[in-house]
Each structure stands twice: as C-alpha cells, then as structure tokens.
N, C-alpha and C positions, 0 to 999 in steps of 0.2 A: 574372415570375420573382420569387421571393421575395428579400427584400433579404439575407438570412443567405448566401444562394448567392454574392452579390456581394463578401463579405467577404474581404480580402487577409491573410494572415499572414505574417509573416518572421521566420525564426529567424537570429539573428546568431552568429557564430563569437566573435566579440569582446563581452565583458561582464565587469564588474568584479564578483567576488564579494564583495569587501571591504564595500562599503556594504550588501549583503545580509546579510552576517554580523554587521554592527554593527547593523543593525535587528533581526535574530532575536535576538541578545543583549539588546538594549533591552527587547524584549517578553518574554523568556526562553522562548524555542522553538527547535526546531532548523530548520535550512532545509527539511528534508522536511515538519516540520509546517506551515510557512508555505506551502510548495509545494501541500500537499493543501487547504489552506484557500482558496488562490487558486484551484486546480481546482475546488474546489465552488462559487465564485462564477462561473466562467466557464462551467461546466455550467449553472448556474441562468440565466444570461443567454441562452445558447443555447436551452435549453428554452423560456423565455418568449417569444422571438421565434418560437418554433414553435407557440405557444399551449398548450404542455404545462406541468403544474404537476408537478415533479420534487421530491421529498422529500430523496433521497440517491441515490447511485450505490452499487453494489456491485462489486468485482473481487477477483479471486483473485490471490494473490502467493505466492511460495515463500519459506519462511523455513529457514536453516539451522538444524539441531538439533544440530550438533557444536560443541564448545567451540574457540575458537580455541587453535592450539598455540602454546605460548611457545618451543619449541626446534624448529628444522630436522628433528631427527629424530622429532619427533612428528606431523609431517604425513602425513595418510593420504589415499589416493584414494579415490573412490567417492563416491556420492550419500549424503547424509544430510539430506535436504530434507522438508518437509512443506508441504501447501497451506494457506493460511489465507485466509478470505473477510474482506474489509475494506470496511467501508461508511465513505463520504466523505459528509459533510453537504453540502447544496446549496442553502444559502441566499444572500442577495445581502449579508449582512454578514460580512465577515471575521472580525470578533472572535468571532461566534458560533461559525462554523465551526471557528476555532481552538481555541476551547474545547472543542468537541466533539471533534475531533481529538486533542487531548491526553489526553481521557479514554478514547478508542479505545486510543490507544497505550500508556498506562499499564495498560489491561487486557490487554494482549497479553504484557507481561512476565510471564514463568513461568506462560502461560496453561495451564490444564489440558486446553483444548480443543486447543491445539497438541500437547501432550504424548500427548493421545488419540489423534491423527492418527497420531504416529509409532507409537505402541504397534501401532495396526491395520495399518500399514505394514511393522512387523517381524513379526507374525502371517503376514502374507500372504506374506512372504519365507521363513518357515520352513517354509510349505506345500510338499508336495511338487510338482515342477514341472507345470503345466498344471493342478493342481487348483483353483487360485485363480480363473481364467477361467470356471468353472462355477458358482460361488458368485454371481455376479452375472447 
C-alpha cells in the first residue's frame, strides 16, 4: 500500500487566526493569498509522492459582478456571478507560490475576461427562452 494512503489529516475547530493575520501582514499578503500558496505546496508534495510532476492546478470559482450595496434599500436578489478559471502554482517554494498568486490576483481585478463572461451571460439571458440551449 502506498504511503500517501496511510496519511492522516485532522481538521481542528480551534485555531488562532491572530498569528496567521500577523504573519500575513508581515509579508504583505492576504490570508487567501497565503492559503493558496500553501495549497500549492501541499498539492506539489502529494503529486511528488505519486511520482507526478505537477506545475499548477486549475480550478473554477465564481465571482460576484455586482457592486456591494451601501444601503439596505440597494440590496437586490438574483444572481450576478461569473465563472473564472484560476491557476494555482504548485512548487515546493512558498515564496515563489505566493509571488505568483499575487500576480494572478492582481490580474483579476477589473479583468476584461471576467467582464467578457458577464457580457456573454447577459446576452444569453436576453435570448428568447429555449434558444440558448440550441446554440451549444
């Protein structure tokens, strides 16, 4: 039996967020950026144990395209989300992963790609009912 199948992971309900926040502040990154960098390291270790050479992982996430309301009266219901593919570097070097994650995150801010996805979704919603399914 492979050694990676015998590993045990435990998730704790009790952890201190303050040390994580302090560390992220000291290296000028968000908790999300640090998490993605560590995730890349973890996936790299897992792939190496399986004899694989993995350069990155790609996942899809949804992003809200609606501006946050500033007043209760401005809250609207309904979906205004678009999917975004996201590449996470998977090296064994945290700093290299973090640097790449920051570049990717900065590239997503006001991304034309995301705005393009939103435009496609809007056009699809304007089409008469049932027409969109025949386009694919």
